[in-house]
VODOVEX-330911 format. One record per residue (C-alpha): x negated, y, z. Coordinates in pm, whole numbers, plus 50000, padded with zeros to 5 digits. Layout:
<pts>
[pt [X,Y,Z]]
...
</pts>
This chain:
<pts>
[pt [71993,43863,29653]]
[pt [72045,43601,29843]]
[pt [71794,43745,30131]]
[pt [71848,44077,30080]]
[pt [72258,44000,30181]]
[pt [72177,43771,30437]]
[pt [71979,44150,30565]]
[pt [72291,44316,30556]]
[pt [72473,44079,30716]]
[pt [72215,44017,31064]]
[pt [72188,44442,30983]]
[pt [72533,44430,31096]]
[pt [72523,44163,31374]]
[pt [72359,44466,31530]]
[pt [71969,44273,31459]]
[pt [71859,44611,31323]]
[pt [72100,44811,31561]]
[pt [71844,45059,31607]]
[pt [71800,45166,31285]]
[pt [72200,45184,31268]]
[pt [72183,45407,31578]]
[pt [71935,45616,31402]]
[pt [72184,45687,31061]]
[pt [72459,45753,31370]]
[pt [72291,46004,31510]]
[pt [72195,46207,31209]]
[pt [72615,46195,31093]]
[pt [72713,46217,31438]]
[pt [72827,46591,31445]]
[pt [73037,46474,31065]]
[pt [73227,46164,31280]]
[pt [73249,46454,31555]]
[pt [73393,46733,31294]]
[pt [73623,46472,31104]]
[pt [73748,46367,31546]]
[pt [73637,45952,31372]]
[pt [73473,45895,31731]]
[pt [73812,45938,31922]]
[pt [73935,45619,31776]]
[pt [73598,45442,31759]]
[pt [73598,45136,32005]]
[pt [73308,45286,32263]]
[pt [73081,45122,32507]]
[pt [73022,45444,32748]]
[pt [73000,45785,32529]]
[pt [72844,45608,32252]]
[pt [73023,45337,31933]]
[pt [73031,44987,32039]]
[pt [72986,44939,31650]]
[pt [72803,45064,31347]]
[pt [72779,44875,31019]]
[pt [72610,44909,30730]]
[pt [72872,45218,30587]]
[pt [72732,45423,30818]]
[pt [72464,45462,30494]]
[pt [72741,45549,30229]]
[pt [72787,45810,29989]]
[pt [73177,45845,30107]]
[pt [73378,45971,30387]]
[pt [73607,45692,30271]]
[pt [73345,45427,30359]]
[pt [73192,45623,30642]]
[pt [73523,45649,30788]]
[pt [73479,45247,30890]]
[pt [73153,45253,30991]]
[pt [73183,45264,31322]]
[pt [73434,44918,31328]]
[pt [73359,44628,31438]]
[pt [73380,44415,31068]]
[pt [73094,44365,30863]]
[pt [73133,44539,30593]]
[pt [72909,44594,30241]]
[pt [72956,44884,30054]]
[pt [73039,44742,29695]]
[pt [72675,44741,29468]]
[pt [72639,44704,29122]]
[pt [72464,44361,29178]]
[pt [72791,44186,29259]]
[pt [72932,44153,28925]]
[pt [72677,43874,28876]]
[pt [72628,43653,29204]]
[pt [72797,43764,29509]]
[pt [72547,43534,29714]]
[pt [72842,43434,30024]]
[pt [72679,43145,30112]]
[pt [72988,42933,30049]]
[pt [73151,43167,30184]]
[pt [73511,43339,30094]]
[pt [73520,43677,29976]]
[pt [73705,43975,30109]]
[pt [73759,44302,29923]]
[pt [73907,44615,30077]]
[pt [73962,44876,29797]]
[pt [74149,45251,29902]]
[pt [73996,45563,29915]]
[pt [73968,45853,30142]]
[pt [74349,46068,30052]]
[pt [74498,45740,30122]]
[pt [74790,45738,30424]]
[pt [74745,45351,30450]]
[pt [74440,45307,30389]]
[pt [74399,45470,30682]]
[pt [74695,45279,30900]]
[pt [74574,44932,30778]]
[pt [74135,45039,30895]]
[pt [74319,45130,31248]]
[pt [74557,44799,31253]]
[pt [74367,44589,31167]]
[pt [73998,44687,31072]]
[pt [73962,44850,31412]]
[pt [74044,44485,31595]]
[pt [73789,44273,31715]]
[pt [74068,43992,31666]]
[pt [74103,44058,31313]]
[pt [73713,44132,31322]]
[pt [73606,43782,31439]]
[pt [73813,43607,31140]]
[pt [73649,43772,30930]]
[pt [73285,43833,31022]]
[pt [73306,43431,31066]]
[pt [73476,43314,30790]]
[pt [73426,43591,30528]]
[pt [73179,43789,30342]]
[pt [73371,44138,30387]]
[pt [73317,44442,30053]]
[pt [73458,44805,30096]]
[pt [73485,44936,29815]]
[pt [73627,45361,29706]]
[pt [73811,45342,29485]]
[pt [73684,45723,29337]]
[pt [73281,45555,29340]]
[pt [73420,45273,29133]]
[pt [73677,45298,28972]]
[pt [73599,45004,28720]]
[pt [73600,44780,28969]]
[pt [73924,44956,29174]]
[pt [74083,44931,28748]]
[pt [73976,44518,28776]]
[pt [74169,44425,29128]]
[pt [74516,44655,29078]]
[pt [74575,44513,28696]]
[pt [74592,44179,28941]]
[pt [74725,44282,29229]]
[pt [75006,44407,28970]]
[pt [74999,44064,28787]]
[pt [75040,43911,29128]]
[pt [75321,44142,29297]]
[pt [75465,44323,29033]]
[pt [75296,44674,29141]]
[pt [75037,44775,29243]]
[pt [74960,45032,29619]]
[pt [74630,45095,29790]]
[pt [74494,44988,29986]]
[pt [74438,44749,29793]]
[pt [74344,44337,29907]]
[pt [74182,44060,29742]]
[pt [74023,43741,29829]]
[pt [73802,43581,29629]]
[pt [73586,43226,29550]]
[pt [73276,43270,29570]]
[pt [73219,43280,29238]]
[pt [73393,43568,29246]]
[pt [73708,43411,29079]]
[pt [74083,43617,29253]]
[pt [74254,43396,29528]]
[pt [74497,43616,29682]]
[pt [74628,43964,29640]]
[pt [74801,44196,29825]]
[pt [74848,44579,29895]]
[pt [74905,44704,30287]]
[pt [75019,44435,30562]]
[pt [75071,44492,30899]]
[pt [74800,44313,31133]]
[pt [74997,43936,31247]]
[pt [75039,43909,30851]]
[pt [74726,43986,30789]]
[pt [74556,43728,31042]]
[pt [74790,43453,30891]]
[pt [74708,43485,30528]]
[pt [74334,43473,30661]]
[pt [74324,43177,30895]]
[pt [74581,42964,30674]]
[pt [74288,43052,30391]]
[pt [73960,42999,30634]]
[pt [74128,42611,30695]]
[pt [74232,42578,30362]]
[pt [73875,42627,30242]]
[pt [73758,42440,30518]]
[pt [73936,42150,30428]]
[pt [74063,42151,30020]]
[pt [73781,42319,29884]]
[pt [73856,42210,29572]]
[pt [74241,42337,29536]]
[pt [74139,42637,29633]]
[pt [73856,42655,29296]]
[pt [74114,42490,29097]]
[pt [74379,42762,29184]]
[pt [74154,43021,29171]]
[pt [73995,42937,28829]]
[pt [74401,42924,28700]]
[pt [74456,43223,28829]]
[pt [74180,43382,28747]]
[pt [74237,43242,28340]]
[pt [74569,43368,28325]]
[pt [74426,43758,28380]]
[pt [74182,43684,28141]]
[pt [74495,43576,27884]]
[pt [74630,43923,27929]]
[pt [74349,44109,27778]]
[pt [74476,44190,27418]]
[pt [74225,44091,27119]]
[pt [74126,44330,26842]]
[pt [74194,44359,26518]]
[pt [74223,44582,26282]]
[pt [74533,44775,26273]]
[pt [74698,44981,26010]]
[pt [74843,45238,26253]]
[pt [75085,45536,26161]]
[pt [74940,45817,26319]]
[pt [75257,46023,26332]]
[pt [75543,45733,26434]]
[pt [75304,45593,26695]]
[pt [75277,45965,26814]]
[pt [75667,46059,26748]]
[pt [75764,45736,26957]]
[pt [75542,45887,27240]]
[pt [75646,46211,27268]]
[pt [76031,46057,27288]]
[pt [75932,45852,27561]]
[pt [75803,46160,27680]]
[pt [76085,46380,27642]]
[pt [76341,46099,27807]]
[pt [76146,46010,28063]]
[pt [76072,46395,28221]]
[pt [76413,46392,28172]]
[pt [76483,46064,28369]]
[pt [76293,46084,28623]]
[pt [76469,46412,28797]]
[pt [76768,46193,28813]]
[pt [76617,45903,28977]]
[pt [76516,45928,29344]]
[pt [76120,45884,29315]]
[pt [75817,45855,29366]]
[pt [75808,46168,29095]]
[pt [75508,46297,28906]]
[pt [75362,46547,28783]]
[pt [75281,46408,28418]]
[pt [75012,46677,28314]]
[pt [74909,46481,28008]]
[pt [75274,46387,27888]]
[pt [75310,46848,27877]]
[pt [74982,46892,27781]]
[pt [75073,46660,27465]]
[pt [75477,46820,27417]]
[pt [75280,47154,27458]]
[pt [75058,47063,27131]]
[pt [75369,46928,26962]]
[pt [75533,47326,27027]]
[pt [75217,47450,26887]]
[pt [75196,47258,26563]]
[pt [75531,47215,26466]]
[pt [75709,47549,26697]]
[pt [75985,47306,26823]]
[pt [76106,47477,27043]]
[pt [76275,47190,27175]]
[pt [75928,47047,27329]]
[pt [75882,47382,27493]]
[pt [76201,47386,27660]]
[pt [76188,47096,27827]]
[pt [75798,47168,27971]]
[pt [75914,47502,28126]]
[pt [76232,47415,28240]]
[pt [75957,47081,28418]]
[pt [75688,47343,28565]]
[pt [75993,47604,28651]]
[pt [76174,47389,28912]]
[pt [75780,47229,29062]]
[pt [75676,47572,29051]]
[pt [75981,47632,29318]]
[pt [75946,47356,29527]]
[pt [75750,47211,29804]]
[pt [75570,47012,29599]]
[pt [75375,47317,29443]]
[pt [75224,47514,29744]]
[pt [75324,47890,29639]]
[pt [75152,48027,29989]]
[pt [74824,47927,29925]]
[pt [74858,47756,29557]]
[pt [74765,47442,29459]]
[pt [74978,47124,29347]]
[pt [75088,46914,29539]]
[pt [74969,46467,29384]]
[pt [75305,46419,29372]]
[pt [75628,46352,29512]]
[pt [75827,46084,29713]]
[pt [76203,46221,29591]]
[pt [76351,46313,29269]]
[pt [76351,46694,29282]]
[pt [76014,46776,29435]]
[pt [76158,46832,29728]]
[pt [75978,46630,29972]]
[pt [75553,46616,29875]]
[pt [75292,46326,29949]]
[pt [75055,46613,30071]]
[pt [74712,46543,29907]]
[pt [74607,46763,29664]]
[pt [74334,46618,29405]]
[pt [74112,46787,29234]]
[pt [74190,46634,28833]]
[pt [74581,46714,28920]]
[pt [74461,47139,28930]]
[pt [74282,47054,28669]]
[pt [74517,46954,28444]]
[pt [74808,47158,28565]]
[pt [74543,47506,28497]]
[pt [74519,47343,28142]]
[pt [74907,47337,28131]]
[pt [75005,47721,28335]]
[pt [74734,47795,27998]]
[pt [74881,47685,27709]]
[pt [75265,47781,27850]]
[pt [75123,48177,27880]]
[pt [74939,48143,27555]]
[pt [75332,47997,27463]]
[pt [75528,48295,27656]]
[pt [75349,48551,27772]]
[pt [75520,48495,28097]]
[pt [75316,48587,28362]]
[pt [75493,48393,28628]]
[pt [75237,48104,28468]]
[pt [74922,48323,28480]]
[pt [75029,48379,28833]]
[pt [75061,48000,28936]]
[pt [74708,47977,28711]]
[pt [74459,48213,28871]]
[pt [74600,48122,29279]]
[pt [74538,47729,29161]]
[pt [74170,47830,29044]]
[pt [74172,48024,29374]]
[pt [74272,47775,29592]]
[pt [73999,47547,29400]]
[pt [73764,47801,29469]]
[pt [73783,47833,29790]]
[pt [73947,47512,29924]]
[pt [73655,47253,29734]]
[pt [73444,47462,29714]]
[pt [73099,47346,29762]]
[pt [72734,47290,29664]]
[pt [72682,47169,29388]]
[pt [73034,47133,29300]]
[pt [73425,47078,29381]]
[pt [73507,46815,29659]]
[pt [73712,46588,29493]]
[pt [74120,46608,29752]]
[pt [74244,46754,30035]]
[pt [74419,46492,30317]]
[pt [74746,46452,30320]]
[pt [74717,46422,30731]]
[pt [74685,46760,30904]]
[pt [74695,46738,31285]]
[pt [74843,46325,31308]]
[pt [75078,46394,31062]]
[pt [75177,46448,30613]]
[pt [75227,46763,30560]]
[pt [75154,46905,30884]]
[pt [74944,47184,30798]]
[pt [75267,47297,30554]]
[pt [75501,47380,30782]]
[pt [75648,47686,30899]]
[pt [75957,47832,31144]]
[pt [76239,48015,31112]]
[pt [76036,48258,31341]]
[pt [75905,48401,30925]]
[pt [76179,48420,30773]]
[pt [76223,48817,30731]]
[pt [75823,48793,30548]]
[pt [75959,48471,30346]]
[pt [76243,48656,30206]]
[pt [76002,48926,30119]]
[pt [75727,48767,29946]]
[pt [76024,48579,29774]]
[pt [76060,48220,29936]]
[pt [76338,48016,30130]]
[pt [76279,47783,30432]]
[pt [76425,47424,30249]]
[pt [76741,47264,30370]]
[pt [76746,47583,30614]]
[pt [76633,47391,30907]]
[pt [76453,47520,31196]]
[pt [76123,47462,31070]]
[pt [76030,47284,30704]]
[pt [75889,47342,30440]]
[pt [75865,47674,30174]]
[pt [75969,47720,29786]]
[pt [75984,48006,29570]]
[pt [76288,48162,29518]]
[pt [76165,48369,29223]]
[pt [75947,48308,28949]]
[pt [75978,48729,28798]]
[pt [75786,48901,29089]]
[pt [75415,48838,29109]]
[pt [75457,48647,29489]]
[pt [75093,48651,29531]]
[pt [75041,49057,29577]]
[pt [75250,49164,29932]]
[pt [75182,49229,30207]]
[pt [75434,48989,30355]]
[pt [75262,48703,30131]]
[pt [74874,48797,30305]]
[pt [75113,48760,30670]]
[pt [75238,48411,30573]]
[pt [74853,48290,30517]]
[pt [74749,48401,30836]]
[pt [75037,48235,31005]]
[pt [74938,47920,30838]]
[pt [74598,47983,30888]]
[pt [74688,47891,31253]]
[pt [74833,47572,31167]]
[pt [74543,47266,31220]]
[pt [74413,47196,30819]]
[pt [74379,46904,30619]]
[pt [74052,46738,30592]]
[pt [73862,46733,30237]]
[pt [73708,46456,30077]]
[pt [73336,46657,30054]]
[pt [73237,46377,29752]]
[pt [73135,46466,29435]]
[pt [73277,46320,29155]]
[pt [73151,46413,28809]]
[pt [73412,46340,28590]]
[pt [73693,46531,28836]]
[pt [73508,46842,28804]]
[pt [73450,46790,28456]]
[pt [73809,46850,28389]]
[pt [73772,47150,28627]]
[pt [73571,47332,28419]]
[pt [73719,47222,28052]]
[pt [73969,47365,28274]]
[pt [73851,47699,28396]]
[pt [73777,47682,27994]]
[pt [74121,47664,27922]]
[pt [74202,47971,28138]]
[pt [73981,48244,27961]]
[pt [74120,48147,27634]]
[pt [74443,48200,27716]]
[pt [74388,48536,27895]]
[pt [74039,48649,27777]]
[pt [73874,48737,28139]]
[pt [73533,48651,28123]]
[pt [73505,48593,28483]]
[pt [73712,48182,28413]]
[pt [73398,48145,28120]]
[pt [73100,48284,28426]]
[pt [73233,48073,28649]]
[pt [73234,47764,28423]]
[pt [72904,47795,28277]]
[pt [72763,47813,28664]]
[pt [73020,47531,28814]]
[pt [72908,47317,28431]]
[pt [72488,47393,28587]]
[pt [72520,47331,28935]]
[pt [72707,46988,28894]]
[pt [72410,46929,28603]]
[pt [72101,47039,28877]]
[pt [72301,46854,29147]]
[pt [72414,46451,28906]]
[pt [72086,46476,28695]]
[pt [71848,46349,28833]]
[pt [71555,46044,28798]]
[pt [71629,46120,28431]]
[pt [71995,45985,28439]]
[pt [72311,46077,28529]]
[pt [72508,45952,28847]]
[pt [72897,45989,28947]]
[pt [72853,46072,29280]]
[pt [72720,46379,29524]]
[pt [72747,46395,29851]]
[pt [72629,46574,30084]]
[pt [72343,46705,29854]]
[pt [72271,46298,29705]]
[pt [72330,46123,29436]]
[pt [72396,45825,29379]]
[pt [72592,45555,29179]]
[pt [72543,45587,28826]]
[pt [72769,45773,28575]]
[pt [73046,45569,28426]]
[pt [73174,45612,28014]]
[pt [73472,45871,28186]]
[pt [73178,46114,28315]]
[pt [72964,46051,27974]]
[pt [73263,46173,27827]]
[pt [73390,46479,28038]]
[pt [73041,46574,28097]]
[pt [72997,46583,27683]]
[pt [73328,46805,27693]]
[pt [73193,47016,27915]]
[pt [72893,47149,27738]]
[pt [73003,47070,27357]]
[pt [73294,47334,27467]]
[pt [73018,47511,27664]]
[pt [72791,47524,27330]]
[pt [73027,47738,27174]]
[pt [73012,48026,27365]]
[pt [72576,48033,27380]]
[pt [72404,48174,27061]]
[pt [72285,47970,26748]]
[pt [71982,47750,26833]]
[pt [71608,47872,26712]]
[pt [71494,47613,26516]]
[pt [71182,47488,26633]]
[pt [70980,47153,26558]]
[pt [70807,47048,26934]]
[pt [70491,46874,26818]]
[pt [70475,46745,27147]]
[pt [70690,46424,27229]]
[pt [70765,46547,27549]]
[pt [70923,46884,27441]]
[pt [71103,46734,27228]]
[pt [71450,46683,27490]]
[pt [71418,46937,27761]]
[pt [71782,46969,27756]]
[pt [71811,47355,27897]]
[pt [72093,47462,27674]]
[pt [72439,47374,27664]]
[pt [72405,47227,27285]]
[pt [72129,46988,27379]]
[pt [72300,46878,27674]]
[pt [72620,46785,27538]]
[pt [72418,46585,27231]]
[pt [72208,46376,27505]]
[pt [72529,46344,27691]]
[pt [72730,46240,27340]]
[pt [72438,45978,27250]]
[pt [72428,45858,27620]]
[pt [72855,45741,27527]]
[pt [72697,45573,27223]]
[pt [72474,45346,27364]]
[pt [72673,45260,27633]]
[pt [72964,45255,27420]]
[pt [73098,44886,27415]]
[pt [73481,44809,27239]]
[pt [73528,44523,27513]]
[pt [73494,44752,27741]]
[pt [73696,45052,27690]]
[pt [73975,44793,27558]]
[pt [73985,44694,27900]]
[pt [74060,45059,27976]]
[pt [74309,45207,27789]]
[pt [74599,45284,28037]]
[pt [74642,45630,28159]]
[pt [74659,45628,28537]]
[pt [74681,45998,28725]]
[pt [74392,46083,28536]]
[pt [74417,45976,28106]]
[pt [74271,45692,28009]]
[pt [73860,45603,27976]]
[pt [73998,45513,27623]]
[pt [74165,45807,27565]]
[pt [73849,46044,27739]]
[pt [73603,45841,27522]]
[pt [73820,45888,27239]]
[pt [73828,46272,27253]]
[pt [73455,46331,27323]]
[pt [73321,46166,27013]]
[pt [73624,46290,26835]]
[pt [73546,46636,26927]]
[pt [73126,46602,26931]]
[pt [73181,46497,26550]]
[pt [73381,46769,26492]]
[pt [73143,47015,26672]]
[pt [72791,46846,26545]]
[pt [72940,46670,26287]]
[pt [72704,46353,26371]]
[pt [72850,46005,26172]]
[pt [72741,45807,26463]]
[pt [73035,45963,26703]]
[pt [73283,45962,26368]]
[pt [73221,45597,26416]]
[pt [73360,45585,26724]]
[pt [73651,45771,26701]]
[pt [73798,45551,26384]]
[pt [73731,45225,26593]]
[pt [73937,45327,26847]]
[pt [74215,45445,26671]]
[pt [74199,45153,26438]]
[pt [74096,44901,26675]]
[pt [74396,45030,26845]]
[pt [74781,44741,26961]]
[pt [74997,44917,26667]]
[pt [75197,45091,26912]]
[pt [75216,45191,27257]]
[pt [75371,44942,27499]]
[pt [75486,45219,27716]]
[pt [75478,45549,27736]]
[pt [75246,45531,28057]]
[pt [74976,45341,27920]]
[pt [74874,45511,27667]]
[pt [75029,45874,27582]]
[pt [74680,46042,27696]]
[pt [74498,45872,27359]]
[pt [74774,45877,27061]]
[pt [74833,46227,27164]]
[pt [74488,46250,27159]]
[pt [74411,46129,26814]]
[pt [74720,46343,26685]]
[pt [74596,46663,26797]]
[pt [74216,46628,26659]]
[pt [74403,46482,26288]]
[pt [74665,46791,26301]]
[pt [74394,47062,26259]]
[pt [74585,47275,26443]]
[pt [74384,47453,26754]]
[pt [74517,47712,27014]]
[pt [74247,48042,26962]]
[pt [73892,47855,26875]]
[pt [73683,47615,26739]]
[pt [73365,47467,26565]]
[pt [73367,47436,26171]]
[pt [73109,47398,25879]]
[pt [72998,47081,26037]]
[pt [72879,47238,26359]]
[pt [72745,47550,26176]]
[pt [73000,47764,26193]]
[pt [73253,47909,26467]]
[pt [73586,48134,26420]]
[pt [73769,48249,26756]]
[pt [74145,48505,26799]]
[pt [74166,48708,27059]]
[pt [74370,49054,27150]]
[pt [74252,49386,27148]]
[pt [74394,49733,27073]]
[pt [74450,49709,26707]]
[pt [74560,49350,26644]]
[pt [74451,48989,26674]]
[pt [74077,48973,26631]]
[pt [73919,48681,26375]]
[pt [73523,48647,26506]]
[pt [73415,48429,26234]]
[pt [72994,48371,26372]]
[pt [72745,48192,26117]]
[pt [72437,48037,26163]]
[pt [72164,48219,26044]]
[pt [72116,48073,25701]]
[pt [72476,48025,25623]]
[pt [72762,48208,25496]]
[pt [73177,48204,25396]]
[pt [73257,48386,25108]]
[pt [73405,48730,25115]]
[pt [73773,48848,25052]]
[pt [73830,48855,24747]]
[pt [73564,48614,24634]]
[pt [73334,48748,24384]]
[pt [73353,48421,24135]]
[pt [73675,48296,24098]]
[pt [73478,47891,24129]]
[pt [73409,48007,24500]]
[pt [73718,47962,24775]]
[pt [73750,48275,24975]]
[pt [73795,48334,25320]]
[pt [74165,48435,25359]]
[pt [74370,48458,25688]]
[pt [74763,48363,25647]]
[pt [75062,48463,25850]]
[pt [75255,48197,25909]]
[pt [75566,48286,26024]]
[pt [75735,48649,25927]]
[pt [75414,48729,25700]]
[pt [75539,49053,25570]]
[pt [75544,49218,25914]]
[pt [75128,49126,25932]]
[pt [74851,49316,25729]]
[pt [74506,49131,25709]]
[pt [74158,49370,25689]]
[pt [73850,49226,25546]]
[pt [73517,49317,25583]]
[pt [73324,49479,25330]]
[pt [73136,49176,25202]]
[pt [72700,49121,25167]]
[pt [72646,49124,24856]]
[pt [72301,48817,24798]]
[pt [72156,48663,24523]]
[pt [72190,48300,24550]]
[pt [71980,47993,24408]]
[pt [72273,47889,24252]]
[pt [72376,48170,24140]]
[pt [72208,48440,23839]]
[pt [72480,48782,24004]]
[pt [72532,48852,24294]]
[pt [72794,48728,24553]]
[pt [73047,48857,24771]]
[pt [72923,48691,25052]]
[pt [73018,48700,25510]]
[pt [72708,48594,25733]]
[pt [72624,48618,26050]]
[pt [72913,48805,26348]]
[pt [73215,48869,26071]]
[pt [73529,49055,26237]]
[pt [73860,49058,26029]]
[pt [74183,49210,26203]]
[pt [74473,49151,26185]]
[pt [74775,49395,26258]]
[pt [75132,49554,26243]]
[pt [75236,49613,25900]]
[pt [75371,49988,25897]]
[pt [75741,49798,25704]]
[pt [75699,49582,26100]]
[pt [75748,49967,26275]]
[pt [76060,49933,26359]]
[pt [76097,49605,26389]]
[pt [76104,49420,26771]]
[pt [75794,49207,26732]]
[pt [75602,49161,27042]]
[pt [75180,49096,26906]]
[pt [75162,48948,27255]]
[pt [75331,48635,27150]]
[pt [75125,48358,26963]]
[pt [75063,48393,26618]]
[pt [75037,48086,26353]]
[pt [74713,48157,26132]]
[pt [74603,47944,25894]]
[pt [74278,47960,25777]]
[pt [74086,47920,25507]]
[pt [73694,47873,25499]]
[pt [73440,47727,25286]]
[pt [73079,47765,25395]]
[pt [72712,47705,25261]]
[pt [72375,47726,25283]]
[pt [72113,47887,25037]]
[pt [72110,47563,24853]]
[pt [72446,47409,24902]]
[pt [72803,47458,24899]]
[pt [73042,47244,25141]]
[pt [73438,47165,25120]]
[pt [73693,47389,25211]]
[pt [73803,47415,25514]]
[pt [74148,47466,25641]]
[pt [74312,47470,25947]]
[pt [74537,47616,26231]]
[pt [74439,47878,26531]]
[pt [74714,47962,26767]]
[pt [74634,48332,26843]]
[pt [74772,48495,27244]]
</pts>
């Protein structure tokens, strides 16, 4: 390994500059398109420096490839040995749409003075945090502990053994040089002291990890606590000065509380939060899509990044709000956000990870309008925020379709005259999977098959580009898959294909006689089970335990739990249930704070409550039940795998549980129509039994007594469904769950 690192360092110093020059020429048009050559140091018309990052699969790393610093990109082998030849290690972590990362890059890493110190005395490693989330998490936690807070870029100095000596975020050039020179001097004169200091820091950081113990957790009590904290925090953040984050999965948890308990206060809290967001510049009502967060408490000053994961979770929020309220504004915003992703982030093989905040040299420049378009803004239902001569715009009326008028179309054309922000073309597998699950929620909310077909197509393309060489990868860039998939990638991809398996026909049970045919991974079901099994193989509680904190996306702890719980519900594999139970039983007694653990506890409550929005597996994965609306009323479809059935209503045997659907609220206003049964002899009965098999439709309609009652069947209806599934040789225990119809 020491030879490999030495070669990389030699390459960075120009000994193999011919190969770097060839790599640069192959990507020259990319650098020109992103105007990176303009800021690079030059000799004549060529970059003066090209370092080893020229071969990276990351726009963020490539933006540092023309710097005089001898950068290496992070490699998994660094977990065991940096092979630094007794040099200190300098690690800098950032991401493409991070404003201060690029500021520090220009001020410091493009400086020959800074590069001279770094190249002589340090091994220098650049990390794209989105490529290596576990590495980012490790040093982010260290920075939080050392400084009290963390932000990007994260800069860390380690001893050759990998112990943390110093960490900080953005520093101006003079301060960075002062730190580098001071630590270099101390390392040269007092290395034992440096090692002792770093060892103490590492020991204290390691002591922060909580030991795994078996806890007797009252899930309902913990969830009540996190819901209470979420509600309080959402209200309190609006009164503070910022920054204010959207908190998408808090909103999803509160919506879950509404659906479970008809908690109208939870729904009111979410609708107020989302409505205020939609009527602010933090939502882009012109093109669609949500900015990452606002720097103020009133959503008036967005931080202009648009992240794929933000869109994914807000699509879910809007879909569920549309189910809960039937208000068209949520469907319009949801569909506009999907349109934006499918326009701005679409590329072969997946969706780009983000759109930058910067356009034409400053943050948010793309989103400003002048007073010359005031008439069109008024007609389209927008206003300039702050009544300035130019500024950001916000929706003024959510009760009309702001996307479907000529004035809005003229505003889109006007905006196209601005310089558009750059896009981070890097395809991140887990983020794409989050988006695909959001498309499935859009389908569930609207019954629009366009969203189902789009999700199937996107999942297939992502699989084809990320599953290479019989293994899953995390990153796809310029058609090339790289970096082994993480637990997060496996967990989210498993959820995608498990959910998609619901919509495909039952598998034909044919026993292969050839080992090579055992897993072709063609169907959604086969891919789902392969991904779940890979997650089981790679799962270690100690690793997941260190990743139990929510960030911009739900924690890895939460995503692994969701995949395992969904896998068990869908395929009835005990090994999935065992991991899900371990994650509950070994979690801390109560969450340290709402921001740390909310997504996990909400997920646990969701799977234990037996309440789902519109569809689910039952009978150990041998049956499916779906609700949808049609001209007759609410349609409940029970779809059973060949060889399985449920008892009809009424049941022909008092010992067997009849299929039953009960409307929980105002049941006297509805009638339930059950189909005619099939009569069959089974091995355990001497008489014919009344059964439903294959696909069975149950219709819920407004009863005659409801004709004069002002009730709308378009509102969500809570249905208690009871089913007892049997094969020809055995009957399973009866199952009971709540379905929310649209």
